C-alpha positions in Angstrom: 154.7 -6.3 87.6 157.3 -8.5 89.1 161.0 -7.7 89.1 161.9 -10.4 86.5 159.3 -9.0 84.1 160.4 -5.4 84.7 164.0 -6.3 84.2 163.2 -7.9 80.8 161.2 -4.9 79.8 164.1 -2.5 80.8 166.7 -4.8 79.2 168.8 -5.0 82.3 169.6 -7.9 84.7 167.3 -8.6 87.7 170.2 -8.2 90.3 170.9 -4.7 88.8 167.2 -3.8 89.0 167.1 -5.0 92.6 170.2 -2.8 93.4 168.7 0.2 91.8 165.4 -0.2 93.7 167.3 -0.4 97.0 169.1 2.8 96.2 166.1 4.5 94.6 165.9 7.4 97.1 169.7 8.0 96.9 169.5 8.1 93.1 166.5 10.5 93.1 168.2 12.8 95.5 171.4 12.9 93.4 169.3 13.8 90.4 167.6 16.6 92.4 171.0 17.9 93.5 172.2 18.1 89.9 174.8 15.3 90.2 176.4 14.1 87.0 174.2 11.2 85.7 177.2 9.7 83.7 179.2 9.0 86.9 178.7 5.3 87.9 180.3 5.6 91.3 179.8 8.5 93.7 183.2 9.6 94.9 184.2 12.5 97.1 187.2 14.7 96.8 190.2 15.0 99.2 188.4 17.6 101.3 184.7 16.8 101.3 183.9 19.6 103.8 185.4 22.2 101.5 183.8 20.9 98.4 180.3 20.8 100.1 180.8 24.4 101.4 181.9 25.6 98.0 178.9 24.0 96.3 176.6 25.7 98.8 178.3 29.1 98.3 178.1 28.6 94.5 174.4 27.8 94.5 173.6 30.8 96.7 175.6 33.2 94.5 174.1 31.9 91.3 170.6 32.6 92.7 171.5 36.2 92.2 172.7 35.5 88.6 176.3 36.5 89.6 179.0 35.7 87.0 181.5 33.3 88.3 184.7 32.1 86.7 187.4 29.5 87.6 189.9 31.8 89.5 187.0 33.1 91.7 185.9 29.5 92.6 189.4 28.3 93.3 190.1 31.3 95.5 186.9 30.9 97.4 187.7 27.2 98.0 191.0 28.1 99.6 189.3 30.8 101.7 186.7 28.3 102.9 189.4 25.8 103.8 191.3 28.4 105.8 188.1 29.3 107.7 187.6 25.6 108.5 191.1 25.3 109.8 192.2 23.0 107.0 195.9 23.7 106.4 197.8 23.2 103.1 194.7 23.0 101.0 195.5 24.1 97.4 192.7 24.4 94.8 194.7 23.1 91.9 193.5 22.9 88.3 193.2 19.1 88.6 191.1 19.4 91.8 188.9 22.1 90.3 188.3 20.0 87.1 187.3 16.9 89.2 185.0 19.0 91.4 183.2 20.6 88.4 182.7 17.1 86.9 181.3 15.6 90.1 178.9 18.5 90.7 177.9 18.7 87.0 179.0 22.3 86.6 179.6 23.8 83.1 181.0 27.0 81.7 178.6 28.8 79.4 177.9 32.2 77.8 174.9 33.6 79.6 173.3 35.3 76.6 173.3 35.5 72.8 175.4 33.8 70.2 178.4 35.0 68.4 178.2 35.4 64.7 180.6 33.2 62.7 183.6 35.0 61.1 184.3 34.6 57.4 187.4 32.4 57.9 187.6 31.3 54.2 187.9 34.8 52.9 190.4 35.7 55.6 192.5 32.6 54.8 192.4 33.4 51.1 193.6 37.0 51.6 196.4 35.8 53.9 197.6 33.4 51.2 197.3 35.7 48.1 197.5 39.4 49.1 199.4 39.5 52.4 202.7 38.1 51.1 202.8 40.8 48.4 202.3 43.6 50.9 205.1 42.6 53.3 207.6 41.4 50.7 209.5 44.8 50.8 209.7 45.1 54.6 211.5 43.4 57.5 209.4 42.0 60.4 210.6 44.9 62.6 208.9 47.3 60.2 205.6 45.5 59.8 203.0 46.6 62.4 199.4 45.6 63.2 197.1 48.0 65.0 193.6 47.2 66.2 191.2 48.9 68.5 189.0 47.3 71.1 186.3 48.5 73.4 187.1 48.1 77.1 183.8 47.9 79.0 185.4 48.3 82.4 182.1 48.1 84.4 180.6 45.1 82.5 180.3 41.7 84.1 181.8 38.7 82.4 179.8 37.2 79.5 180.5 33.6 80.7 179.8 32.0 84.1 180.0 28.6 85.8 176.5 27.3 86.4 174.7 24.0 87.2 174.1 22.0 84.0 170.3 22.1 84.3 170.3 25.8 85.3 168.8 28.4 83.0 171.5 30.7 81.7 169.8 34.0 82.2 171.6 37.2 81.2 171.4 40.7 82.6 171.6 44.2 81.4 175.2 45.1 80.5 176.9 48.3 81.5 177.9 50.1 78.3 180.4 52.5 79.9 183.6 52.1 77.9 186.9 53.4 76.8 188.5 52.6 73.5 192.0 51.1 73.4 194.3 50.9 70.4 196.9 48.1 70.6 199.9 48.0 68.1 202.8 45.6 67.8 205.3 44.5 65.1 205.7 41.1 63.6 208.9 40.7 65.6 206.9 41.3 68.9 207.9 45.0 69.5 204.9 46.7 71.3 204.0 50.4 70.9 202.5 52.3 73.9 198.8 51.8 74.1 196.4 54.5 73.0 193.4 55.1 75.2 190.3 57.2 74.3 187.9 58.3 77.0 184.9 60.7 77.1 186.5 63.3 79.5 189.4 65.4 78.5 190.6 65.7 82.1 189.2 62.9 84.2 189.3 63.3 88.0 191.5 60.2 88.3 194.2 62.1 86.3 194.5 64.7 89.0 198.2 65.2 90.1 199.3 62.6 87.6 202.3 63.9 85.7 203.0 60.9 83.4 200.6 58.3 82.0 201.7 54.8 80.8 199.4 55.3 77.7 198.7 58.0 75.1 195.4 59.5 76.1 192.8 61.3 73.9 189.2 62.2 74.4 185.9 62.7 72.5 182.3 62.7 73.4 181.7 59.0 72.5 185.1 57.6 73.5 185.5 56.4 69.9 188.4 56.2 67.6 188.3 58.9 64.9 190.4 59.7 61.8 191.7 62.9 63.5 192.8 61.0 66.7 194.4 58.2 64.6 196.3 60.7 62.4 197.6 62.7 65.4 198.8 59.4 67.1 200.5 58.3 63.9 202.2 61.6 63.2 203.4 61.7 66.9 204.8 58.2 66.5 206.5 59.0 63.2 208.2 62.1 64.7 
């Protein structure tokens, strides 16, 4: 069909259709290269060479499903600029935000979905029960302790990837230690409690003083025995 008829069917003006047809190859290439379709004008950053090199590095690394975060990308951009002989280049937050937007790069979790917490029950408990419990104590004498698993060999759960890229996960290393964190309402922190599998790890050789309290059991888990020993030691 003619341009006039096609423009009416597409509900756009004929001059705009003519402009699109002239830039058809450029538009198709942009779509293939994952450019943001919502950007009306193609703009380049302050250092186009660095941005192109960073994008190429990013695409190559993501082919191996590597997990990439903001600090890694910004550091890499500054390294690339240095190699290119570009002085005084700083990968600021603003620059990084604009670069991500131009290249259509998003931050996603690479596998699974987190279960929603029961916020309503927690909020109700905080309003009704919590004030009764702490009414007899000062903030210096009210402590909260909670344990967390530290998977020190696991890759990050989130990574930057191209928007149309499939967010494939990978097998997670389950080697871990358990860490107990404890602090008062006024902000006073207790020494961390760490629990590992080995009673005398090799890395502790010749170490006379640790910055944490260390315990061990076969699973590197918190037990009532370990918690009681830690609590009694603190009380003394």
